[in-house]
N, C-alpha and C positions, 0 to 999 in steps of 0.2 A: 504494501499501501504505500503512495507519494505521502511523503509528508508535507502538510496543509496549515495554513492559519486558520485553528477552528475556535469558534466560539461554543462553548456549552454551558447548559444552564438546566437546573430543575428548581422547580417553585410548588412541587405538590406537598410540601410539607412545612412544619413551622420553621426548618432552616432553608434559608435562602441561599443557594448554592449557584456560583458560576464558576467558570474555568476557562482560561485563554491557554492555548498550546501554539506555539509559532514554528514556522518552517525549521529554524534555527534551534527549536526544543527549549526556547525560553517558555516560562510556564507563570501564570498569575492564577492563584486560586482565592476564593474568599466564601466563606460560609458564616453566615449571619445568623445567629440563635436568639430566641426570645419570642416575643410577642409579634407575629408576622405582620410586615409592614411592607408587602412585596411590591404595592402599587408605588411607593415613595423610594424605596432603595433599588428596585431592580436597573433601571437605566442609568443610575449614578455609579452603579456597582461595576457594570460594564465599561463605562467611561473611564472609571479610575484601573481598570485591567488593563485596557487599550492604553493609556498612559505609560502604565508600568511596563508594558513589553514593547512600547514603541511602534504601535500600529494606527494606522486609521481604519475606521469601520469599512471602508470599501476595500481595504487590503485583507478582509476575512474571505476565505475560500468556502469555508463550510459552516452550517449552524446544526449543532445536535442537541437535540431536547429531550427532557424526561417527561412523558405524557400522562403520568399518573399510572394507577389511581391515588387519589389522595384528596388533599384540600380541593373543592370544587372552586371556590374564589381564587385561591393560588395558581390554579392550574389556568382559570382564565386569564387571568394577567400575563402569566408566561407566555401563554399562545399568541395574545394579544400583539407583544412586542415581536414574537417571532414572525408572524405575519409582516409586518412592518418591515423589519430587515428582508426579508423574503422579497417583496414586492419593491423594496427601495434599493436593494443592491443585487437581485436577480441570482443569488448565487443557490446553490444546493443546500436541502435542509433534510434531516434526517431524524426520527423518533424512537424511543424505544420505553418499554415499561419500567417505571421508577421503581418497582419491584426488583427487577434484575439488575439495576444500578446497585441497589442495596446488597444483593448477593455478592457482586462483583468486589464491592468494599468491605466484605466480611472477613478477607485474610483465609478463610479456609482453604485447606489443600485436600482435605480427605472429609467424607462423613455426609449425613444427610442435615439439610439446614431447611427449615421454613421461615420465610418471612411474612412476618403478620402486621399490617397496619390497620390501626383502629380506623372502621368506616362508620361507626356510631351506630346506634338503634339494634345494638345486640349482632351485629355484623362485623367480619374480619376481612380485609383483603387480604388473598393468600397465595403464595406462590412456592412450591417445594423444590429443591436442588439437591443433586448429588455430584459430591466432589469426589475425585479420584485422580491422584498424582498431579495434583494442580489444576487439572482440567474440569469444568463444569458441564452437567447436564441437567436441563430442565424436565423433572419429573412431574410437576402439576402446573397446568398454565394457570395464569391470572384468574382468581376466582372469589367469588363472595360468599364466605360461607358464616356460617353459625358456629359457635364453640364446639359444640356436639360433633358437627362435621370436621372440624379442624382436627378434634382428635382422632377422628377414625382417618385420618391422613398422616397421620404423627405415630412415634412409639419413642421409647423409652431411651432410643440411640439419636433421635434430633435435636439438633441444636436451634433455637429458637433468636431472632432476632425481628426489631420493630416496635414503634410506639405502642401496639395492641399490649405489649408486655405490661405496660402500667396499669392497665384494664385487667387484664386475664392471668397476668403472672402467676398469682398466686393459686388459681384455679386449675394453671397447666401443672405447676408443682404439685398441688394435691392429688392429680390424675397420675402424672408420671415420677412422683417423688422426687428426691434429692437428685436422683441422676440425670434430671433434665437441666439442660446447658442452656444458660441464656448468655448470648454475647453482650459484653459492655454497650453502654447506652452510646457510646461514641459511634458503633457500628449499624445505631437503627434508622439513620435517614440516609437519604440518596444523595450523594455528594457528585458534584459535576466533572471533578477530576476523574473520576471512576466511569462516567460517562465517555470520555474520551478513551480509558484503558480498555472499557468493554468494545467500544466502536472498533479498535483495533483489531481486539482477539476474536470477536464474534459478530462480524459485520452482519451476518444473516439473522441476527435478533433485532436490527434496525430495519425500519420502513423508510422508504423515500418518500418525502411529504410534499404534497401541493397544496394550495389555499385551499382545495375542496377536503382534503384529507388530514388538514391540520386539526384535528379534535382531541379533546382530552379524552383518555380511557376512564370516564366515570364509573361505570358497571352497574349505576343504579341512578333514578331520579333522585334530584335533592331532597330534603324534609318538607321546603314548602310545597313542592310538587306531590308528595306524598300526603300532606295534609289536604291539598285540593283535590285529587283522587280518592281520599275517603271520605270527603264531604260529598262529593259527587254520589259515591255508594251511598250515602245514609238518604240522600233525596228520594 
C-alpha cells in the first residue's frame, strides 16, 4: 500500500479522536476525553493536527472514518465534517466499524475478545474477535444484543473491552466468575491512530464511501424515534 497523507477520525464515543499520518510518517494524534463537545472541538483539533505535521487540507490524500455504532449525535457531527471534506477536496473516503477499531487497539495477540459498547435501553453493541499469532478474525459481526444474548456469545476465556463494562461488568463477573478478563479502560474507546493501523492491516474491513453511503452504523432507531413509534402503537 502506497504511503499517503491520511486524516482519520472517530466521533462515536465520549472520546473525540483524530490522527494524521503523512507520507513522511510524521504522526499527530489527539484523544479528548470527558464531556463530549465534538461539534465545538472537531474542526479545531484537525486544524491543530495539520499545523503540527505542516500540511494543508488540500494535501490530504484520504479520509478514514469510524462509522459507529455509538453516539447518535457524535456520529452525525463526524459524518457532516467528512462530507464537507469529501465535497471540498474530492479525495477518497473510507469507513470502518468503530468496534473493529477498538479491537485493533486492544493489544491482544491471542485469545477471544468481545467488544461491548453501551447501546442504552438494555442493549449492547457487540462484536467478537479471535486473535491468533497476532492476527485477528471477526467471529461475530456487529450486533445489537441483550445481556443474555451477549453471554451466549462469550465464555470464561473471553476478554472484554468497551464502555458497556461500566454498566454490565458486575453481571459479567457474576456469570463467568473471576476468570473474566476486562481490558484496562484505556482500551475501551476507538482511537483514530488504530483506524490507520487497521486500514493498512485489514483494508477489506473498510468500505469506500460516497456521499450516498456516508451514513453511521446506527443499528437501531433513536430513543426519540422509539417513543414516537410506541406512541403510534398506543393510539
